[in-house]
Structures are given as structure tokens and as C-alpha cells.
C-alpha positions in Angstrom: -34.0 -120.5 -200.9 -36.0 -123.4 -202.3 -39.4 -124.5 -200.8 -39.6 -126.1 -197.4 -37.6 -129.2 -196.9 -39.4 -132.3 -195.5 -37.6 -134.7 -193.5 -38.4 -138.4 -192.9 -38.6 -139.9 -189.5 -35.3 -141.7 -190.3 -33.5 -138.3 -191.1 -35.0 -136.7 -187.9 -33.7 -139.7 -185.9 -30.3 -139.4 -187.4 -30.2 -135.6 -186.7 -31.1 -136.3 -183.0 -28.5 -139.0 -182.7 -25.9 -136.6 -184.3 -26.8 -133.8 -181.9 -26.8 -136.0 -178.9 -23.4 -137.5 -179.8 -21.6 -134.4 -180.9 -23.3 -131.5 -179.2 -23.4 -129.6 -182.5 -26.7 -128.6 -184.1 -27.7 -130.3 -187.4 -29.8 -128.1 -189.7 -30.4 -130.9 -192.1 -29.6 -134.5 -192.9 -29.3 -136.0 -196.4 -29.2 -139.7 -197.0 -27.1 -140.5 -200.1 -27.6 -144.2 -200.6 -25.7 -144.1 -204.0 -22.5 -143.1 -202.2 -23.4 -144.9 -199.0 -23.1 -141.8 -196.9 -25.0 -139.4 -194.6 -24.5 -135.7 -195.1 -25.2 -133.4 -192.1 -25.5 -129.6 -192.5 -24.3 -128.1 -189.3 -24.8 -124.6 -188.0 -22.2 -122.0 -188.8 -19.3 -122.1 -186.3 -20.1 -125.5 -185.0 -17.9 -127.6 -187.4 -15.2 -128.1 -184.7 -17.8 -129.2 -182.2 -19.2 -131.6 -184.7 -15.9 -133.2 -185.6 -14.6 -133.3 -182.0 -11.0 -133.6 -180.8 -9.1 -135.8 -183.3 -12.4 -136.5 -185.1 -13.7 -138.4 -182.1 -17.3 -137.1 -182.3 -17.7 -137.9 -186.0 -16.0 -141.3 -185.7 -18.6 -142.2 -182.9 -21.5 -141.3 -185.1 -20.1 -143.2 -188.0 -19.6 -146.2 -185.7 -23.2 -146.1 -184.4 -24.9 -145.7 -187.9 -22.4 -147.8 -189.8 -22.1 -145.3 -192.7 -19.7 -142.6 -193.7 -20.6 -139.2 -192.3 -19.8 -136.0 -194.2 -20.3 -132.5 -192.8 -21.0 -129.2 -194.5 -21.1 -125.9 -192.6 -24.2 -123.9 -193.3 -24.1 -120.4 -194.9 -27.0 -118.3 -196.2 -24.5 -117.0 -198.9 -24.5 -119.4 -201.9 -20.9 -118.8 -202.7 -19.8 -119.5 -199.2 -22.1 -122.5 -199.0 -20.6 -124.0 -202.2 -17.1 -123.3 -200.9 -17.9 -125.1 -197.6 -19.4 -128.0 -199.4 -16.2 -128.5 -201.4 -13.0 -127.3 -199.9 -12.3 -123.7 -199.0 -8.6 -124.1 -199.3 -8.7 -125.3 -202.9 -11.1 -122.9 -204.5 -10.0 -119.8 -206.3 -13.4 -118.4 -207.2 -17.1 -119.1 -207.4 -19.2 -117.5 -210.0 -23.1 -117.5 -210.0 -25.2 -117.0 -213.1 -29.0 -116.5 -212.7 -31.2 -117.9 -215.4 -34.5 -116.4 -216.6 -36.5 -119.3 -215.2 -35.2 -118.5 -211.7 -32.7 -121.3 -211.5 -28.9 -120.7 -211.1 -25.8 -122.1 -212.4 -22.5 -122.1 -210.5 -19.1 -122.2 -211.9 -16.3 -123.1 -209.4 -12.8 -122.2 -210.5 -9.9 -124.4 -209.1 -6.2 -124.8 -209.7 -5.6 -127.5 -212.3 -3.5 -129.6 -209.8 -6.4 -129.6 -207.3 -9.3 -130.4 -209.6 -9.2 -134.2 -208.8 -9.4 -133.6 -205.1 -12.2 -131.1 -205.5 -14.2 -133.6 -207.6 -13.5 -136.4 -205.2 -13.6 -140.2 -206.0 -16.1 -140.8 -208.7 -17.2 -137.2 -208.4 -18.7 -137.6 -205.0 -17.7 -134.2 -203.6 -19.1 -132.4 -206.6 -22.3 -134.4 -206.4 -22.6 -133.5 -202.7 -22.2 -129.9 -203.5 -24.8 -130.2 -206.4 -27.3 -132.0 -204.2 -27.2 -129.4 -201.4 -27.0 -126.4 -203.7 -30.2 -127.6 -205.5 -31.9 -128.3 -202.2 -31.3 -124.8 -200.7 -30.7 -122.4 -203.5 -32.4 -123.8 -206.6 -29.0 -124.3 -208.4 -29.4 -126.2 -211.6 -25.8 -127.2 -212.2 -22.3 -126.8 -210.8 -19.4 -126.7 -213.1 -15.8 -127.2 -211.8 -13.2 -125.6 -214.1 -9.5 -124.9 -213.9 -8.1 -121.4 -213.8 -6.2 -120.4 -217.0 -2.8 -119.1 -216.1 
């Protein structure tokens, strides 16, 4: 795990708002002004609570903050965390390579037909996974490749 993460007062306030609105525990809050979104990392097993029935909790938070909210379920396992940050249903395999300098590279294998959905519009899903993986696991790069069949 990377060094300690420092949160701004704005991020702490957003985490408090998120927790009070959804009842789920936010481990982290990442502001992504480029994509105009806020990413919350929620405790394992609390994704359903964070989303709420019919998405009501997450919609309430989005309405209050006026920005798109994205959620990622926490895992201490890098492979699982990357899978959670992208889309578990669309990933065939996650490979991790350790570099001599201590950083890591991750290769995510997906079906050719699902690569666009995994990347997201303008690569926003891949960027989210990259930002979070770097923040927690010292991952240098994430490559998304298609499976050869």
C-alpha cells in the first residue's frame, strides 16, 4: 500500500455527507475535476447500502453535491480492487507484474466486444481504475487488452 493518504477538508466533508445520506462507510473520497465526478471508495460489503433501493441513496448524494458520483468497493487484494473499479462481469483476467523499482503494472484481459464498455466514454473508467490503483497499490500503469481466441 502507498504512503498515507491525506484528505482535504472538502473531501472529509463530502465523506461525512455521503455516510450520513447513505449509511455506508466511505473509506476515501477522490475529486476528479477533469471528469466532473466524485469517486467514493466504500467498505467491502456496503455497496448495496451505498446505492440504496433503486439507486435512491446515490441519487440523493448526486443531487446534493451537483456532481456525478461513482462508487468502488474496497478490497485489500489488488486484483479484486481493479476488478471492482472496472466491472467484474466483463473481466476475464487480471495480471500483475512487479517492477524492480517497486512499482507494478496491471494488465486487464477483457472480451473484444466488451473493451469499449470497460474503457468507458473517453477512457473515464480506465482512468478511475488507474488513479485509485496508483493511490493505494503503487500501480504505475493499467493496460486493457482483449483476449485472443
